[in-house]
FIKOL-811069 format. One line per 3 residues: their letters; for each residue y, x negated, z of N, C-alpha, C. Coordinates in steps of 0.001 Angstrom, whole numbers, plus 500000, padded with zeros to 6 digits. Layout:
! residues N
a = Y X Z Y X Z Y X Z; ...
***
This chain:
! residues 78
mdn = 562930 219193 814024 562940 218142 812944 564449 218242 812157; 564760 217024 811701 566013 217108 810886 565774 216782 809505; 565609 217910 808748 565246 217728 807346 566609 217728 806459
dhe = 567705 217886 807074 568931 218135 806317 569297 216711 805815; 568888 215478 806442 569402 214259 806161 568314 213435 805735; 567434 213909 804723 566407 213180 804179 567001 211807 803318
art = 566404 210719 803609 566823 209481 803142 566600 209592 801578; 567561 209027 800787 567335 209168 799313 567760 207763 798807; 567019 207176 798079 567334 205859 797448 567286 205792 795969
vla = 568151 205330 795255 568195 205446 793761 568039 203988 793295; 567176 203619 792496 566889 202379 791920 566989 202294 790391; 567618 201209 789848 567657 200918 788424 566474 200350 788197
itg = 565664 200703 787213 564385 200196 786813 564561 199590 785330; 564222 198279 785208 564188 197896 783971 562605 197547 783359; 562602 197517 782159 561266 197309 781431 560479 198393 781084
mtc = 561020 199672 781474 560256 200861 780901 560561 201106 779466; 559662 201354 778751 559853 201581 777236 559199 202970 776719; 558407 203609 777636 557700 204891 777360 557447 205707 778492
ggc = 556928 206964 778133 556614 207874 779340 555601 207328 780225; 554626 206517 779674 553550 205932 780555 554161 204948 781491; 555223 204190 781128 555818 203252 781928 556441 204062 783132
ant = 557134 205151 782866 557772 205879 783809 556781 206464 784788; 555569 207037 784359 554623 207506 785076 553919 206317 785996; 553920 205161 785491 553304 204077 786359 554345 203869 787428
vtr = 555593 203711 787178 556544 203378 788177 556557 204667 789178; 556382 205810 788791 556385 206943 789795 555152 206790 790713; 553990 206430 790144 552893 206292 790827 552920 205131 791857
vlt = 553560 203908 791366 553478 202997 792406 554456 203110 793478; 555566 203912 793340 556668 204212 794243 555963 205322 795152; 555181 206129 794717 554752 207223 795708 553567 206514 796552
rvp = 553219 205524 796302 552101 204911 797053 552722 203764 798179; 554064 203651 798209 554552 202815 799273 554768 203699 800562; 554184 203028 801682 554335 203639 802975 555650 204246 803090
gve = 555760 205466 803642 557098 205879 803985 557630 206830 802821; 557213 206704 801602 557797 207474 800546 557282 208929 800601; 558170 209903 800530 557819 211344 800502 557744 211756 799114
gas = 558472 211267 798174 558497 211789 796804 559278 210839 795946; 558998 210696 794674 559581 209776 793736 559646 210607 792292; 560764 210318 791704 560979 210876 790339 561659 209719 789544
vdl = 561200 209613 788292 561754 208505 787556 562173 209171 786214; 563511 208753 785948 563938 209359 784421 564036 208136 783672; 563237 208150 782555 563088 207085 781528 564368 206798 780786
asg = 565181 207938 780429 566337 207898 779766 567439 207096 780425; 567617 207408 781626 568479 206720 782402 568186 205428 783091; 566833 205240 783121 566226 204095 783766 566455 204071 785333
lat = 566650 205332 785851 566647 205561 787281 565481 206083 787991; 565228 205772 789134 564064 206197 790117 564823 206675 791243; 564559 207962 791628 565045 208542 792798 563818 208741 793776
vtg = 564036 208100 794956 562963 208015 795964 563427 208708 797229; 562667 209694 797912 562953 210190 799065 561848 209687 800175; 562379 209426 801326 561445 209076 802365 562134 207950 803142
rat = 561513 207294 803852 561956 206226 804740 561410 204846 804473; 560954 204563 803272 560578 203353 802910 561741 202298 802512; 561561 201021 802832 562614 200181 802730 562945 199860 801334
vaa = 564194 199424 800964 564484 199089 799535 563588 197963 799187; 563486 196952 799870 562701 195669 799701 561150 196121 799271; 560487 197136 799881 559203 197648 799806 559128 198182 798357
lig = 560098 199145 798120 560274 199786 796827 560318 198849 795631; 561165 197844 795747 561485 196912 794649 560179 196137 794513; 559558 195660 795553 558396 194928 795465 557301 195588 794794
ave = 557103 196992 795075 556078 197753 794354 556406 197726 792987; 557597 197883 792411 558064 198011 791048 557853 196779 790416; 558122 195742 790968 557922 194358 790494 556404 193968 790338
aag = 555606 194414 791385 554303 194053 791225 553599 194830 790147; 554228 195917 789621 553669 196687 788556 554290 196195 787297; 555110 195196 787210 555475 194470 785977 556915 195013 785488
fgg = 557689 195641 786353 558824 195947 786040 559897 195484 786870; 561272 195554 786405 562328 195122 787390 562997 196232 788098; 563613 195932 789209 564091 196956 790033 565181 196440 790859
rla = 566316 197235 791040 567268 196888 791901 568110 198038 792484; 568785 197985 793492 569510 199226 794033 570461 199725 793104; 570532 200771 792639 571478 201381 791639 572853 201442 792343
epa = 573817 201192 791564 575287 201389 792022 575597 202677 792479; 576174 202972 793502 576461 204310 793948 577497 204878 792928; 577357 206177 792712 578444 206969 792024 579780 206930 792443
tgs = 580757 206580 791834 582130 206660 792341 582761 207933 792473; 583661 208373 793499 584298 209480 793597 583543 210645 794526; 582690 210061 795275 581956 210886 796151 581972 210280 797676
***
């Protein structure tokens, strides 16, 4: 198995106002087929997802839960 190159997607999430919102986003992301793990940072508004789910499926799950989502801009300099 090739675990060294696990797919990682970072989404910018809008509409989160509290820890409950972050928990909801985490829960819906982990239910998307192909997701191995998800963590959401309320302060930065970013969700980091590992696994093989498509970006469209991830954003669709976030939007279905009442939040906004888009692919986060990659960090510069790497």
